[in-house]
C-alpha positions in Angstrom: -0.1 17.9 -23.3 0.4 18.9 -19.7 4.0 19.6 -18.7 3.6 18.1 -15.3 7.2 17.8 -14.1 8.2 21.5 -14.5 4.9 22.3 -12.7 5.6 19.8 -9.9 9.0 21.4 -9.5 7.3 24.5 -8.0 6.3 22.3 -5.1 9.8 21.7 -3.9 11.5 25.0 -4.7 11.4 26.4 -1.2 13.1 23.4 0.3 15.9 23.6 -2.2 16.6 27.3 -1.6 15.0 28.2 1.8 17.2 31.3 2.2 16.5 33.1 -1.0 14.4 36.2 -0.4 12.7 36.2 -3.7 11.3 32.7 -3.1 9.7 33.9 0.1 8.3 37.0 -1.7 6.7 34.8 -4.3 5.8 31.9 -2.0 2.0 32.6 -2.1 1.7 32.8 -5.9 4.0 29.9 -6.6 2.3 27.8 -4.0 -1.1 28.5 -5.5 0.2 27.7 -9.0 1.7 24.5 -7.7 -1.6 23.4 -6.2 -3.5 24.0 -9.4 -0.8 22.1 -11.3 -0.9 19.2 -8.8 -4.7 19.0 -9.3 -4.2 18.8 -13.0 -1.7 16.0 -12.7 -4.2 14.0 -10.7 -7.1 14.7 -13.1 -5.0 13.7 -16.1 -3.9 10.5 -14.4 -7.5 9.7 -13.5 -8.2 9.4 -17.3 -5.2 7.1 -17.8 -5.8 3.8 -19.6 -3.6 2.1 -16.9 -6.1 1.0 -14.2 -3.4 1.0 -11.5 -2.5 4.6 -12.2 -6.2 5.5 -12.5 -6.9 3.9 -9.1 -4.0 5.8 -7.5 -5.1 9.1 -8.9 -8.8 8.6 -8.1 -8.1 7.5 -4.6 -6.2 10.8 -4.0 -8.9 12.9 -5.7 -11.5 11.4 -3.5 -9.3 12.0 -0.4 -8.7 15.7 -1.3 -12.2 16.6 -2.3 -15.5 16.8 -0.4 -17.3 16.6 -3.7 -18.9 13.2 -4.2 -18.3 13.3 -8.0 -14.9 11.7 -7.8 -16.2 9.0 -5.4 -19.1 8.2 -7.7 -16.9 8.2 -10.8 -14.3 5.9 -9.2 -16.9 3.5 -7.9 -18.5 3.3 -11.4 -15.2 2.6 -13.0 -15.3 -0.8 -14.8 -11.9 -1.9 -13.4 -11.9 -4.0 -10.3 -8.5 -2.5 -9.5 -10.1 0.9 -9.2 -13.1 -0.2 -7.2 -10.9 -2.1 -4.8 -8.6 0.8 -4.3 -11.5 3.1 -3.4 -13.0 0.5 -1.1 -9.7 0.2 0.8 -9.0 3.9 1.0 -12.5 5.2 1.6 -14.7 2.5 3.0 -16.7 4.8 5.2 -17.6 7.2 2.3 -19.3 4.4 0.4 -23.0 4.2 1.1 -25.3 1.2 1.0 -26.5 2.4 -2.4 -22.9 2.2 -3.7 -22.5 -1.4 -2.3 -25.8 -2.5 -3.9 -24.9 -1.1 -7.3 -25.2 -3.8 -10.0 -21.7 -4.6 -11.2 -19.9 -3.7 -8.0 -16.9 -5.8 -7.4 -17.5 -8.5 -4.8 -14.1 -8.1 -3.1 -14.5 -4.3 -2.9 -17.9 -4.7 -1.3 -16.5 -7.4 1.0 -13.8 -5.1 2.2 -16.2 -2.4 3.0 -18.6 -4.8 4.9 -15.6 -6.2 6.8 -14.4 -2.8 8.2 -17.8 -1.1 8.7 -19.5 -1.4 12.1 -23.0 -1.3 10.5 -23.1 -3.7 7.6 -25.9 -4.0 5.1 -28.3 -6.5 6.7 -30.1 -7.5 3.5 -28.3 -7.7 0.2 -29.5 -9.4 -3.0 -26.1 -10.7 -4.1 -26.0 -13.0 -7.1 -25.4 -16.6 -6.1 -22.2 -18.0 -7.7 -19.5 -20.4 -6.9 -17.0 -17.5 -6.4 -15.6 -17.3 -2.9 -15.7 -13.5 -2.8 -19.5 -13.6 -3.5 -20.0 -16.2 -0.8 -18.0 -14.0 1.5 -20.3 -11.0 0.8 -23.3 -13.0 1.8 -21.4 -14.4 4.9 -20.6 -10.8 6.0 -24.3 -10.0 5.8 -25.0 -12.7 8.3 -26.0 -15.6 6.0 -25.1 -18.6 8.2 -25.1 -21.0 5.3 -22.6 -18.8 3.4 -20.4 -18.5 6.5 -20.1 -22.3 6.7 -19.3 -22.5 3.0 -16.6 -19.8 3.3 -14.9 -21.5 6.3 -15.0 -24.8 4.5 -13.4 -23.4 1.4 -10.7 -21.7 3.4 -9.9 -24.8 5.4 -9.5 -26.7 2.1 -7.1 -24.0 0.8 -9.5 -23.2 -2.0 -8.6 -19.5 -2.0 -7.9 -17.8 -5.3 -4.7 -15.8 -5.7 -6.2 -12.4 -4.7 -4.2 -10.7 -1.9 -7.2 -8.5 -0.9 -9.3 -11.6 -0.4 -7.1 -12.8 2.4 -7.3 -9.4 4.0 -11.1 -9.5 3.9 -11.1 -13.0 5.3 -8.9 -11.8 8.2 -11.2 -8.9 8.9 -14.4 -10.8 8.5 -14.9 -11.6 12.2 -16.2 -15.0 11.3 -15.7 -17.5 14.2 -12.8 -19.9 13.7 -11.4 -17.9 10.8 -7.9 -17.9 12.3 -7.7 -21.7 12.6 -9.3 -22.1 9.2 -6.6 -19.9 7.6 -3.9 -21.8 9.4 -5.2 -25.2 8.2 -5.9 -23.8 4.7 -2.3 -22.6 4.4 -1.2 -26.2 4.4 -3.5 -27.0 1.5 -3.4 -23.9 -0.6 -1.6 -23.2 -3.8 2.0 -22.1 -3.3 1.4 -18.4 -3.9 -1.3 -18.2 -1.3 0.3 -20.3 1.5 2.3 -17.4 3.0 -0.5 -14.8 2.9 -2.8 -17.2 4.6 -0.3 -18.2 7.3 0.5 -14.6 8.0 -3.2 -13.7 8.4 -3.7 -16.7 10.6 -0.8 -15.6 12.9 -2.7 -12.4 13.6 -6.0 -14.1 14.3 -4.8 -17.3 16.0 -1.2 -16.7 17.1 -0.3 -20.2 18.1 -1.9 -22.0 15.1 -0.7 -19.2 12.8 2.9 -19.5 14.0 2.9 -23.2 13.5 1.5 -22.8 9.9 4.1 -20.0 9.2 7.0 -22.2 10.3 5.8 -25.0 8.1 5.2 -22.7 5.1 8.7 -21.3 5.4 10.3 -24.6 5.9 12.2 -25.2 2.7 10.6 -22.2 1.0 12.3 -20.6 -1.9 14.2 -17.3 -1.6 11.4 -15.2 -3.0 8.9 -16.5 -0.5 11.2 -15.8 2.3 11.8 -12.3 1.0 8.1 -11.7 1.0 7.9 -13.0 4.5 10.6 -10.5 5.7 8.7 -7.6 4.2 5.3 -8.7 5.7 6.7 -9.4 9.1 8.6 -6.1 9.2 5.3 -4.3 8.5 3.5 -6.4 11.1 6.3 -5.6 13.6 4.9 -7.6 16.6 7.0 -9.6 19.1 7.0 -13.0 17.2 7.7 -11.1 13.9 10.7 -9.3 15.5 12.1 -12.6 16.8 11.8 -14.2 13.4 13.6 -11.3 11.7 16.4 -11.4 14.3 17.0 -15.0 13.4 16.9 -14.3 9.7 19.3 -11.4 10.1 21.9 -13.9 11.5 21.3 -16.6 8.9 23.4 -17.6 6.0 24.8 -14.7 3.9 22.5 -13.7 1.0 19.5 -11.7 0.0 17.2 -12.9 2.8 19.7 -12.0 5.5 20.2 -8.5 4.1 16.5 -8.0 3.7 16.0 -9.0 7.3 18.7 -6.7 8.5 17.1 -3.8 6.7 13.7 -4.8 8.2 15.4 -4.4 11.7 16.3 -0.9 10.7 12.7 -0.1 10.0 11.8 -1.4 13.5 14.5 0.7 15.1 16.8 -2.3 16.1 19.7 -1.6 13.8 21.3 1.7 12.7 20.0 3.6 9.7 23.4 3.1 8.0 22.5 -0.5 7.3 19.6 0.5 5.0 21.6 3.5 3.5 24.2 0.9 2.4 21.4 -1.1 0.9 20.5 1.8 -1.4 23.7 1.0 -3.3 23.0 -2.7 -3.7 23.4 -4.2 -7.2 20.0 -5.8 -6.7 17.0 -3.7 -7.6 14.7 -5.3 -5.1 17.2 -4.8 -2.3 17.5 -1.1 -3.2 13.7 -0.7 -3.2 13.4 -2.4 0.1 16.2 -0.3 1.7 14.3 2.8 0.7 11.0 1.4 2.1 12.7 0.6 5.4 14.1 4.1 5.7 10.6 5.4 5.0 9.2 3.2 7.8 11.9 4.4 10.1 11.2 8.0 9.2 7.6 7.7 10.3 8.8 7.0 13.9 11.6 9.6 14.1 13.0 12.3 11.8 15.6 11.1 9.3 19.1 12.8 9.6 20.0 15.1 6.8 22.6 12.7 5.4 20.0 9.9 5.1 17.6 12.2 3.3 20.4 13.2 0.9 21.1 9.5 0.3 17.5 8.9 -0.6 17.5 12.0 -2.9 20.6 10.7 -4.7 18.9 7.3 -5.3 15.7 8.9 -6.6 17.1 8.9 -10.2 17.6 5.1 -10.1 17.0 3.4 -13.4 14.3 1.2 -11.8 10.8 2.6 -11.5 10.2 0.4 -8.5 13.1 1.9 -6.7 12.0 5.5 -7.6 8.5 4.8 -6.3 9.9 3.4 -3.1 12.3 6.3 -2.6 9.6 8.8 -3.4 7.2 7.3 -0.8 10.0 7.3 1.8 10.7 11.0 1.2 7.0 11.9 1.2 6.2 10.2 4.5 9.4 11.2 6.3 10.0 14.7 5.0 7.4 15.9 2.6 6.8 16.7 -1.1 9.5 19.4 -1.1 12.2 16.8 -0.5 11.5 14.9 -3.8 14.2 16.0 -6.3 12.1 16.4 -9.5 13.7 16.1 -12.9 13.4 19.3 -14.9 14.7 17.6 -18.1 12.0 14.9 -18.2 9.9 15.1 -21.3 6.2 16.0 -20.9 3.6 13.2 -21.2 1.2 11.2 -19.1 1.9 11.4 -15.4 3.4 8.3 -13.8 3.0 6.9 -10.3 5.7 9.1 -8.9 4.2 12.4 -10.1 0.8 11.3 -8.8 2.3 10.5 -5.4 4.0 13.9 -5.1 0.9 15.8 -6.4 -1.4 14.0 -4.0 0.9 14.7 -1.0 1.2 18.3 -1.9 -2.6 18.8 -2.0 -3.2 16.8 1.1 -0.6 18.8 3.0 -2.2 22.1 1.9 -5.6 20.8 2.9 -4.3 19.8 6.3 -2.9 23.3 6.8 -6.1 25.0 5.9 -8.2 23.2 8.6 
């Protein structure tokens, strides 16, 4: 069994002891070994029985290799989770032959068609009552399917598939913004917020009206999701909503919104650093995510990086993933404090993230 954590440790050793001469002398050999080990971590994860971990690893293997074998292997994977991950991360590397493969997932194909500038003009797509299949035909220019899609969206007949809403938003179909806004009022509870948020991007006035209505009397979880989505959107109306929420009644939503304002550069980083110590797991994870978003725009101070590193050993996997992502995007793989005592076994999401970043960083330097 691959001992992946001691191997990944080599990736960060220079950041931990930058002044030790022997590390500099051995830098080339240790860096080479680390890259080999990182590749092994990804390849082992690509064979995982967990489709989410497999999707994560295969997406990174495709990104770090010019060889089409990983792309073809991933696209042939029986899991829709894997196919959708590849479509989202590598839409322009998928050929028409890939899209026309029997058994290809409709939503994965739909995403590729929505983002490509030269869609497949003729596609023999099996006729079903599934919205994603109607959407594929609509994206290929079938006017009858376009009408069907718009009608189903207006009726709120959108299944609980987050990627489906993203494809609809990118479809370019006329009146899709207003259809999403109207459909948000008719959809099942779990789809109302995603549809209203998508509508706000396409048809701001109708979308804002729908969003206000969706959030009126919404439960705490829905409002927390809204905070996170609007933070990542980061436009003027989103910022205004977050400011209001940050001055609302004491509670999780207000704290979530305040940390969202940290991500957008409105409030000090200290607000999110304090959130890392929250008793609520979701708040800790969101605090780390917001620090990561802030770190994309400006370097994080050493004290903030240290606070993230201290939180890396959190008991929650969700928090550890969020902290790892924040450290990777704001500092680099050397900043992730790996655990030398962890027992060997199948790689997890964190080890795959670190390994992928290490290989991507080396590939960028070699160009």
